[in-house]
Backbone as a printed PyTorch tensor [residue, N CA C, xyz], in Angstrom:
tensor([[[ 18.8580,  70.5690,   0.3570],
         [ 18.3900,  69.2870,  -0.1470],
         [ 18.3870,  69.3650,  -1.6750]],

        [[ 18.9170,  68.3420,  -2.3250],
         [ 18.9420,  68.3450,  -3.7850],
         [ 17.5860,  67.9090,  -4.3550]],

        [[ 17.4430,  68.0620,  -5.6600],
         [ 16.1650,  67.7740,  -6.3210],
         [ 15.7530,  66.3090,  -6.1570]],

        [[ 16.7220,  65.4080,  -6.2240],
         [ 16.4280,  63.9760,  -6.0810],
         [ 15.8760,  63.6780,  -4.6930]],

        [[ 16.5160,  64.2070,  -3.6690],
         [ 16.0670,  63.9890,  -2.2950],
         [ 14.7000,  64.6300,  -2.0600]],

        [[ 14.4760,  65.7990,  -2.6460],
         [ 13.1860,  66.4790,  -2.5020],
         [ 12.0670,  65.6590,  -3.1290]],

        [[ 12.3200,  65.0670,  -4.2850],
         [ 11.3210,  64.2390,  -4.9530],
         [ 11.0140,  62.9810,  -4.1280]],

        [[ 12.0450,  62.3640,  -3.5580],
         [ 11.8200,  61.2050,  -2.6850],
         [ 10.9960,  61.5840,  -1.4620]],

        [[ 11.2690,  62.7480,  -0.9030],
         [ 10.5100,  63.2130,   0.2600],
         [  9.0440,  63.4290,  -0.1100]],

        [[  8.7840,  63.9960,  -1.2740],
         [  7.4080,  64.1880,  -1.7240],
         [  6.6910,  62.8480,  -1.8850]],

        [[  7.3850,  61.8520,  -2.4040],
         [  6.8040,  60.5090,  -2.5490],
         [  6.4700,  59.9420,  -1.1780]],

        [[  7.3970,  60.0590,  -0.2380],
         [  7.1650,  59.5420,   1.1100],
         [  5.9840,  60.2360,   1.7880]],

        [[  5.8870,  61.5400,   1.6200],
         [  4.7780,  62.2790,   2.2260],
         [  3.4370,  61.8530,   1.6300]],

        [[  3.3810,  61.7020,   0.3140],
         [  2.1430,  61.2820,  -0.3350],
         [  1.7660,  59.8570,   0.0620]],

        [[  2.7640,  58.9640,   0.1700],
         [  2.4880,  57.5890,   0.5960],
         [  1.9800,  57.5560,   2.0340]],

        [[  2.5530,  58.3840,   2.8980],
         [  2.0920,  58.4570,   4.2890],
         [  0.6300,  58.8860,   4.3280]],

        [[  0.2820,  59.9450,   3.5690],
         [ -1.0950,  60.4200,   3.5520],
         [ -2.0420,  59.3350,   3.0310]],

        [[ -1.6390,  58.6080,   2.0020],
         [ -2.4810,  57.5510,   1.4360],
         [ -2.7020,  56.4150,   2.4370]],

        [[ -1.6500,  56.0420,   3.1510],
         [ -1.7890,  54.9690,   4.1510],
         [ -2.7340,  55.4090,   5.2670]],

        [[ -2.5740,  56.6330,   5.7480],
         [ -3.4500,  57.1350,   6.8130],
         [ -4.9010,  57.1840,   6.3480]],

        [[ -5.1200,  57.6550,   5.1370],
         [ -6.4830,  57.7020,   4.6020],
         [ -7.0520,  56.3070,   4.3990]],

        [[ -6.2160,  55.3680,   3.9730],
         [ -6.6870,  53.9870,   3.8040],
         [ -7.1350,  53.4100,   5.1380]],

        [[ -6.3560,  53.6390,   6.1800],
         [ -6.7370,  53.1540,   7.5040],
         [ -8.0440,  53.7920,   7.9700]],

        [[ -8.1890,  55.0820,   7.7310],
         [ -9.4270,  55.7840,   8.0860],
         [-10.6070,  55.2040,   7.3140]],

        [[-10.4200,  54.9830,   6.0130],
         [-11.5100,  54.4710,   5.1850],
         [-11.9080,  53.0430,   5.5530]],

        [[-11.0000,  52.3080,   6.1790],
         [-11.3500,  50.9600,   6.6500],
         [-12.4850,  50.9980,   7.6690]],

        [[-12.6280,  52.1110,   8.3720],
         [-13.6900,  52.2290,   9.3900],
         [-14.7260,  53.2860,   9.0330]],

        [[-14.5040,  54.0190,   7.9530],
         [-15.4330,  55.0750,   7.5260],
         [-15.6460,  54.9790,   6.0110]],

        [[-16.1280,  53.8460,   5.5630],
         [-16.1790,  53.5680,   4.1290],
         [-17.1120,  54.4770,   3.3430]],

        [[-17.9980,  55.1940,   4.0020],
         [-18.9430,  56.0640,   3.2960],
         [-18.5190,  57.5340,   3.3170]],

        [[-17.3120,  57.8150,   3.7590],
         [-16.8110,  59.1900,   3.7740],
         [-16.2800,  59.5330,   2.3870]],

        [[-17.1220,  60.1780,   1.6100],
         [-16.7850,  60.4620,   0.2120],
         [-15.6090,  61.4280,   0.0960]],

        [[-15.5340,  62.4080,   0.9800],
         [-14.4310,  63.3630,   0.9370],
         [-13.0940,  62.6520,   1.1790]],

        [[-13.0670,  61.7610,   2.1500],
         [-11.8390,  61.0110,   2.4370],
         [-11.4610,  60.1240,   1.2530]],

        [[-12.4450,  59.5330,   0.6110],
         [-12.1730,  58.6960,  -0.5610],
         [-11.6090,  59.5350,  -1.7060]],

        [[-12.1380,  60.7270,  -1.8870],
         [-11.6170,  61.6170,  -2.9260],
         [-10.1720,  62.0130,  -2.6180]],

        [[ -9.8690,  62.2720,  -1.3540],
         [ -8.4970,  62.5950,  -0.9690],
         [ -7.5750,  61.4000,  -1.1880]],

        [[ -8.0470,  60.2010,  -0.8320],
         [ -7.2610,  58.9920,  -1.0430],
         [ -6.9330,  58.8290,  -2.5260]],

        [[ -7.9390,  59.0050,  -3.3870],
         [ -7.7160,  58.8730,  -4.8270],
         [ -6.7560,  59.9460,  -5.3410]],

        [[ -6.8540,  61.1580,  -4.7840],
         [ -5.9180,  62.2230,  -5.1470],
         [ -4.4840,  61.7990,  -4.8320]],

        [[ -4.2520,  61.2970,  -3.6160],
         [ -2.9020,  60.8910,  -3.2310],
         [ -2.4280,  59.6740,  -4.0130]],

        [[ -3.3290,  58.7680,  -4.3460],
         [ -2.9470,  57.6130,  -5.1720],
         [ -2.4430,  58.0700,  -6.5330]],

        [[ -3.1470,  59.0080,  -7.1360],
         [ -2.7150,  59.5430,  -8.4330],
         [ -1.4180,  60.3320,  -8.3000]],

        [[ -1.2870,  61.1020,  -7.2260],
         [ -0.0670,  61.8770,  -6.9970],
         [  1.1390,  60.9610,  -6.8330]],

        [[  0.9790,  59.8790,  -6.1000],
         [  2.0700,  58.9150,  -5.9030],
         [  2.5270,  58.3560,  -7.2530]],

        [[  1.5770,  57.9620,  -8.0740],
         [  1.9260,  57.4090,  -9.3950],
         [  2.6690,  58.4430, -10.2370]],

        [[  2.2170,  59.6870, -10.2020],
         [  2.8600,  60.7520, -10.9700],
         [  4.2720,  61.0140, -10.4650]],

        [[  4.4230,  61.1350,  -9.1480],
         [  5.7350,  61.4110,  -8.5650],
         [  6.7120,  60.2640,  -8.8080]],

        [[  6.2420,  59.0300,  -8.6820],
         [  7.1220,  57.8840,  -8.9220],
         [  7.5470,  57.8150, -10.3810]],

        [[  6.6250,  58.1050, -11.2850],
         [  6.9740,  58.1020, -12.7050],
         [  8.0310,  59.1740, -12.9810]],

        [[  7.8380,  60.3580, -12.4240],
         [  8.8100,  61.4380, -12.6020],
         [ 10.1800,  61.0320, -12.0510]],

        [[ 10.1970,  60.4440, -10.8510],
         [ 11.4570,  60.0120, -10.2490],
         [ 12.1550,  58.9830, -11.1260]],

        [[ 11.4080,  57.9850, -11.5720],
         [ 12.0060,  56.8950, -12.3470],
         [ 12.5140,  57.3620, -13.7080]],

        [[ 11.8630,  58.3420, -14.3010],
         [ 12.3410,  58.8660, -15.5780],
         [ 13.6440,  59.6560, -15.3900]],

        [[ 13.7950,  60.3120, -14.2470],
         [ 14.9870,  61.1260, -13.9960],
         [ 16.1320,  60.3250, -13.3870]],

        [[ 15.8150,  59.3980, -12.4580],
         [ 16.8560,  58.7840, -11.6380],
         [ 16.9110,  57.2640, -11.6900]],

        [[ 15.9740,  56.6180, -12.3710],
         [ 15.9840,  55.1620, -12.4540],
         [ 14.9310,  54.5340, -11.5600]],

        [[ 14.8360,  53.2060, -11.5930],
         [ 13.7770,  52.4750, -10.8890],
         [ 13.8280,  52.6440,  -9.3770]],

        [[ 12.6430,  52.6830,  -8.7710],
         [ 12.5200,  52.6820,  -7.3100],
         [ 12.4570,  51.2630,  -6.7640]],

        [[ 11.9230,  50.3420,  -7.5530],
         [ 11.7500,  48.9500,  -7.1330],
         [ 12.3600,  48.0210,  -8.1720]],

        [[ 12.6880,  46.8140,  -7.7520],
         [ 13.2090,  45.8300,  -8.6970],
         [ 12.1950,  44.7020,  -8.9080]],

        [[ 12.6170,  43.6200,  -9.5120],
         [ 11.8060,  42.4290,  -9.7720],
         [ 10.5900,  42.7250, -10.6410]],

        [[ 10.7420,  43.6490, -11.6080],
         [  9.6790,  43.9180, -12.5570],
         [  8.6240,  44.8970, -12.0930]],

        [[  8.7770,  45.5010, -10.9250],
         [  7.7890,  46.4600, -10.4410],
         [  7.9910,  47.8520, -11.0240]],

        [[  9.1780,  48.1390, -11.5210],
         [  9.4760,  49.4360, -12.1280],
         [ 10.2230,  49.2170, -13.4390]],

        [[  9.7650,  49.8540, -14.5010],
         [ 10.4920,  49.7250, -15.7600],
         [ 11.8110,  50.4820, -15.7010]],

        [[ 12.7280,  50.1480, -16.5790],
         [ 14.0250,  50.8140, -16.6200],
         [ 14.2750,  51.3620, -18.0040]],

        [[ 14.9350,  52.4910, -18.0650],
         [ 15.3710,  53.0380, -19.3370],
         [ 16.6510,  52.3400, -19.7460]],

        [[ 17.0520,  52.5570, -20.9960],
         [ 18.3180,  52.0300, -21.4810],
         [ 19.4050,  53.0280, -21.1590]],

        [[ 20.5360,  52.6240, -20.6860],
         [ 20.8920,  51.2650, -20.2970],
         [ 20.2740,  50.8920, -18.9460]],

        [[ 20.3970,  49.6560, -18.5750],
         [ 19.8750,  49.1460, -17.3110],
         [ 20.3350,  50.0530, -16.1730]],

        [[ 19.3870,  50.5880, -15.3950],
         [ 19.7300,  51.6140, -14.4210],
         [ 19.6250,  51.1520, -12.9670]],

        [[ 19.2400,  49.9200, -12.7230],
         [ 19.0470,  49.4810, -11.3420],
         [ 20.3240,  49.5840, -10.5150]],

        [[ 21.4580,  49.3940, -11.1590],
         [ 22.7190,  49.3680, -10.4200],
         [ 23.2840,  50.7570, -10.1450]],

        [[ 22.6640,  51.8060, -10.6730],
         [ 23.1380,  53.1550, -10.4010],
         [ 22.9520,  53.4900,  -8.9290]],

        [[ 23.8640,  54.2490,  -8.3980],
         [ 23.7190,  54.6370,  -6.9920],
         [ 23.6930,  56.1470,  -6.8990]],

        [[ 23.2180,  56.7400,  -5.8450],
         [ 22.7290,  56.0330,  -4.6580],
         [ 21.3510,  55.4280,  -4.9050]],

        [[ 21.0980,  54.3270,  -4.2630],
         [ 19.7820,  53.7270,  -4.3470],
         [ 18.8310,  54.5680,  -3.5090]],

        [[ 17.5180,  54.4750,  -3.7580],
         [ 16.5810,  55.3600,  -3.0520],
         [ 16.7320,  55.3540,  -1.5280]],

        [[ 17.0390,  54.2270,  -0.9420],
         [ 17.1510,  54.1620,   0.5170],
         [ 18.5050,  54.6400,   1.0220]],

        [[ 19.4370,  54.9090,   0.1150],
         [ 20.7540,  55.4110,   0.5010],
         [ 20.8550,  56.9270,   0.3950]],

        [[ 19.8100,  57.5680,  -0.0810],
         [ 19.8300,  59.0180,  -0.3050],
         [ 20.0940,  59.7440,   1.0090]],

        [[ 21.0010,  60.6870,   0.9530],
         [ 21.3310,  61.5030,   2.1150],
         [ 20.5310,  62.7890,   2.0600]],

        [[ 19.8750,  63.1320,   3.1500],
         [ 19.0730,  64.3650,   3.2010],
         [ 19.8750,  65.4920,   3.7770]]])
């Protein structure tokens, strides 16, 4: 697996953990440990996405991700086209 694919996999894993923790917190709102883990994964996702976008270009379009010069949205492979 190349570095780009590995970084995408790390993002997906962190997003999965955050979604699972969010669902858990919907029914266990006073679980401080779970909230701390959720916040950890939220910060990790932001860090990993920033790293990806600085190296490989935007993950999202329509103003959700900034782009470096030159415009990088059209570069391929796009994140969903990555081969593992």
